[in-house]
N, C-alpha and C positions, 0 to 999 in steps of 0.2 A: 502494496499501498503507498503509494508518494504522497508527503505532508506538502501541503502548499504554506512558503513563507507568506508575508505580505506587509508591508511598512504600513505604519501610525502615527498617527498627524506628530506625534514628536521627534517623528523622521526614525527611530528603533525599527529593528526587523525583530519580530516576533512571528512563534511559529504559530502557525491556525488550524483549527481543529474543527472546525464547521463541516467538513465532509465524514467526520467520524460517526456521530449518531445516526444517518440517514444509513452509511455502509450496515454497521456494527447488529447482526446477527443476534447478539445478546438483548441490544434495547429493542430492537425490533418485532423480538419473540415476546421480551417483558410488556413490549405496549399491544399488542394481538391483544394478548393474555387478559391483560386489565380492560379493553374493550369488551371481548368477550363475556370476561364474572365478570363485567358491570350490567351488561342485557341478562345474561342469566337470574343477576340476582333480583334486576329487576321483575321478569318474572316468576319468580321463587319467591317474592317478595308476600304473597297470600297467605304462603306456609309459613310467614314466619321463622324463614329460616337461609341462609344465604350459600350464594354457589359452592364458595369452598366448608361448608359444615353439610351439604347433601353430602359430596362428593366422600367428606369421611367418615360419614355415619354408613354411604353407602356398602367402602374398603369397609367397612362393620358389620358388614353382614353379609357378607358371605361364612362369618365359622364364630364359635364363642372364644374370645378369648384371644385375640390378636395381639403377641406380644408390641413393645414401644418400636423395636427392632423390626419387626415380622410389616410392618407397616410404617416405620420408614423407608422400608426396603422396595415396597409396590407402591408407593406413592411419591420416591423419588424425591422428600425432605429430608432434613436435618433431623436428628431427634428433638435439639433441643424447642424448631420451632415447629416439630410435631406438636409438642408437648406442650406448650403456649397457644397449640391452636385447638387439643382437644380440651383443657382447663373450661374454656364455658360450655363447650359438648356435660360432662359431666356437673357443671353448677347445672346447666338448664334442668339437669335431669337424664340426658339423650341416651348416655354410656354410663358402666358404673365398670368400678374394678374388678377384675377375680381374682380370686388366687390360681393361677396351672398348679398340674404334676408335680411339674417341678416344681417344688416349696420357695425355688429362690426367683425369679420372676412371677411379674401380676402382667395382667392381660385386658385385654381391654374390651367389652359387650355392649353392645344394646339395651336398651330398655325400649318395655314395652312404651317406655314415652315416647325414645326414637325409630323404635318399628312406626308411631304414626305418625311420627314427622317423615320417617318413606315418605310412608302412603298418602297423605296430601303431597309431599313437593311430587312425586312422579308423573301424576298428569298434569303438572307445570312446567316441570322436568321435560314432558314427551313435549307437547307444546312451543319451548322454546327451538327444542333440538328440531322439531319440523318445520321452525323459520328458518333455521341454518339452513339446516336440508334443501329447501325451498330453494335459496336466495340463490345459495350455489349449485347447486343440481347431485343429486344422486354420485354418479361417474364423478365429478369434481371435489365432492364430501367424500368419497374414499380414498380420491386420491392423494386428498391431502391430507387421511389417516397417515394412508404410508407415507406421505412425504414429512411430516412431523415423527413419524418413529425413525428413519433415517437418522430423523436432525439427533431425537433423543439417543440415538446410538453412541453419539458424540460424546456422551458421558464419560463413557467406559473405553476411549483416550486412555492408552497411557499418561500417567502426569507428565510432567516438566520437571526436570530437577532444575532449581533458577529460574534463570535466566538465560540460560542456554540452549541454542536452538536444538533443533530433529533434527537438521539436512543433512 
């Protein structure tokens, strides 16, 4: 990537970073994610649940007693952020902590109230999903999901040591 230099009014030369955000994959994906999340939040509002909370409840709906580590891996989240996101769900009574067979571990599971929240949210989620697929078209939507999976696989690239180039 080339960076332009420009002259400022004080005749000093500085580096221009104007092209970084428009070309940055991370920034672009986060911007799109925020916009899509806001859209789903609006449609899930009648269920009194946010899109991020809905996805956490759905992740917990498939098994009783998922550990924090399992959830973090499934959702590609760090444990600290996940813990911070689970606390309001626990406080609201949507999830509860349970002891697992391995007494050293604790798990999270849905409560009846959590299942009710999912049941209220699913029709609203379906409406949001239909609008997204309708706008994009079925083929384009599925192509987008495949492309996002390819981008997600970047998270599995080896970490670079320090600032050394991996050439």
